[in-house]
N, C-alpha and C positions, 0 to 999 in steps of 0.2 A: 414573549409571546403571547399572546391573548389565547383565549379559548377560541375566540371565533375564528381567528387565523389559523389555528392546529387542523380547527373543524372543516375549513374552505381547503389546507392543504390537502386531510385527510379524502377526500371526497375527489380533488382532483388527481392523486396518488391513485385512488381504487380506478377512476373513470380512464387514466391513462392504460393500468396494468390490464383492463379488458380489452382496449383496441390490438388487435392483431400485430405479433411480430412476425408473420411469415405470411405468403401467402396462400391463405386455407376459403375454406368455402365462402365466409363473408365477402373477401376481397373478389372471388372469381362472380358470385352474386352481381355485386354493386359495377362490375365491369362488365357485365350480361346487361344490366337495366339503364346503364349509360347509353350504350350503343342501341338499346329497344328504343331509350327516351330521345335522342338524337333522331332517329328515322322517323318516330312518331309523330316530330314536330314537325317535319316536313309535309307528313300528312294532313294535320290539323291546318297550317300554313295556307295547302293545297287547296281544302276546302273554303279556307276564309278567301280567297281567287274565285273558285270557283263558282261559288253560292253570289260571287259579287258582294262579298264582307268587306271588303278592304276597308272600307270608310266607315262600317257598321260602327267601331269608336271615332269619332270624328278627329279626335285629339290625343295628343299624349304628352307627358303619360298618365293623366285622364282619360275616362272612355269620351268623356262629355266635357263642355267644359263647367260645367256645375255635379260631375259626377266622376267617382272612381270606377263604380259599376257601369254595366249594360243598362241603359232604362228602355221604358216600353215603349217610348216613339222610334227607337231603332227596330222595334222587334226582333224577329230572328237573327237579322245581320248582327245584328251586336251581339246578342248572346255567342255567337259563332267566333267574331272578333276577340272578344273579352275570355272566351275560353280556352282560345289560343295564346292569349297572352298569359292566363292563368298557369297555361304548362309549363312557361316559361320559371316560375317559382316549383315546379315540382323536378324540374333539370337543374336549378340551384341546389334545391336539397339532395338529391343523388351527387352533385360534384362535390358540393360541404361532405358528405358522409366518405364518399371515395377518398378525397382527400385524407379525411381523417383516419381512416383506415389504411394508409401507407406511411404515417406520420413515423410510426415507430420502428419502421425498418427503412425507412428512407436513405439513411447511408450505403446498406446493403442493396436498392433498387434505385438508385436516383433515376431512371429512368423512367419507371413509375409515378415517382414523385412531381416531377416534371410536367408528365400526360397531365395527371390528375388535377396540377394547378392551372396548366392550359386549359383543361376541360373549363374549369372554372371561372378565370379569369375573360373565357369568352361569351358567358350566359350574360354579363351586362352587356358587353359589347354588341351584339345581337340584339340585345333590348333596345340599343340607344339608334341602332342599325333601322330596327323596328319601328321606332319612335320617326324617324328622318324620311320613312316610307311613308306614314302617315301624312306626316307634317308637308310633305312635297306631293301631295294627290296621288301616291301610287306611280311615282316616276318611275320608270321600266328598268332602267338602269339599276336605281339604289334597289330596286326590286330584285333583281338577276344578282347584285353582289348578297342580298340579304340570304339568297338561294346559294350561294356559290359558299357562305361562310359554314351553312349549313353542311355540305355536301363536304366542306373539310372537318368539321366536328365527327363525321361520320366514320372518315378515313382517321381521325385520333382514337374514335372509340371504338374502332376497327384494330388498332395496336393495341389497345390500351386491353382487349379481348385477347388479344393472341401471346400478349407477355406475360400475363400473367400466368398459363398455359405452360409457353414453350421458355421462359425465360426472358434475358438481357438480348436483344438482337444484335450481331454482328455484321462482316461483311456478305456480299452475296455470295453465296458457296458454288458456282456454275461455273462452264466457259463463257465463253463471251458470245457466242451464241446465243443461247438460252438467256442471258443478261440482255444481250440486246432484243431479243424478242420480247421478252419479256415490258421491258422498258417501252418499246414500242406499242407494246397494248397497250400499257398504262395514259399514254400518250395520245391514243386514238379515242380512249374512254372520257379522258378530261373534254379533250378538242370537241368529242358530241355533246358534251355535259355544255360547254359553255355558247355553242351552235345553238342546242336547244332551248337554252335560257333567250338567246337573241331571236328565234322562232317563237316562243311562247310573246314576248314583246311585241311583238306584230301581229299575232292573231286574237281574235275573237277573247279569249281568254287573259286579257291582259289585265284584267279588274275594272269595278265598274263603280258609280260611288256609293252603291249601298242601298241603295234607295230608286234608281228607276233603270231601267235596262236600254234606254232609251240616250243613257248621260257616260257613256264609257269616259276611261281616264286618256291620255294620250299614249299613243300608241308609238314604237320609237323609230317609223317610219321604213323599212325594210318590207318587201314585198311578201307577205305571208306566204305565199304558196313557191313560192322561189325559195323560201327560207327551210321549207318542209322536204324538198329534195336536196338542200344542201346538207341538212342537218343529217340526213340518211346516210349518206358517202362515208362518212369516218364510222358509223356503225356498221355498216357492211365489212369495211377495213377491219376494224377492233373484231371482228367475227371472225374472219379469216387469218388473222395472223394468231385468232387466240388456239383455233385448230390447228394452226401449222406448230405452233408452241407445244399443245397436249400430245402431238405425233412426237415432236423431239424430244420431250420429257418422257413419253413410253418407252424410247428406243434407250434413252438414259435409265431405264428405271429408276425416275425419282417419285416413289411410290405416293407419299402426301401433296406434293404439286400436281400429280395427277388430278388426287382426288378435287382437291380445289381449284385447278383449270379446268375441268371438266365440268365443276357447279359452274364455274362462271359461263360456262358457252352454254347452258340451259338456262342460265338466268338473261343471258344476252337473247337468246333467241324468244323466250317468251317476250322480252322487251320488245324486240323487233316484230313481232307479229302484233302487239299492241298499239306499237306506233303505227304502222300500215293499216291496222284496223280503224283506229281514230282517225285518220287521213281521209281515207275513204267513208265513215260513218258521219261524218261533219263534225267532228271534234265534239265526241259527247262527253260530258263533265264527268263522266265516273273513270271512263277510259285515260282521260288525263291526270286525273289524277294517279291511278295505278301507275301511269308512266314515269309520273315525277317520284312514286317511291321505290319504283322500281332502277331510278337512276341512281339512287342513293345505295340500294342492295348491289348493283353492279358495281360500282365503285368500291365498295366496301370487300366482294368477291376481288376485285383485282388487286386489293390491298393485302389480301391474302395470299394471293398468288405469289406477290411480291416476297414478302415476309417469309413465305415458305421456304424461297430460293434460299436463304440467308441462314448463318451457321446461329445457333442458339445457344447463352452459357447463363446455366444457374446458379445464382449466385445466393437462393437463400431457398431453406426445406420449405416443401410442399404438401399439401397435406390437404 
């Protein structure tokens, strides 16, 4: 064996030994960064939409036919769109670090291994969907798919954070009434988000060409006013079910679940207030952006509630 080979093996061994062998502070931090990053990219994606910058970069994977980066001709539309694309690389770096941090104890925590693997594989998938979005001229259904995948990654990021603190999850540890209410809340939240996506695709913020406000992209054809009302119904149902779930949990003295459910109710109320306000004020861009981010926070809250009702099994030491 050559000295060069030995040196390489020595560096690899040193690197391997420095990786976590259990859930420690580094793992918890990267889990939080993953969840925060997935939420932030929804915010920046919303900024792209709301500032009519969807085609600020006119092609993909390049920004223009002749440049990988935003050009002066695209002005600030190109900067916003290109900035959103750059954030994808930040998420990719976080996903790679998270995956590496789990490798040494992957056999003890295969759940964390597959979560980090899935988060990593979703990054290029999202990039491709984003590219298709641009190449199809901001087709509202592709844009909607882009948001759905982002929402799913927020949910997965929530599971990641929860499990690094509470251990590998098990089955729901509640009676059928609580389980049924919890899953109905989850179903109502998903329906609300999906209808919200269709509502956005019908409204004035479905996107523009990034050059002129009088050149909107194709809408999905639904009546925007009607969709606003349809969108509100499952949100109100979700709030009512959440309150009912909270009452049942208080009676059954499920402490952790009570706190998560109360937080979810708080976020849902704020979300409803923002939704009603934006509808009555003519859909101002800032409120629409806040509404998008709160949708992800709401889904994260629902996920935390479901997870808090399950059993947890610690398989590795935590420090």
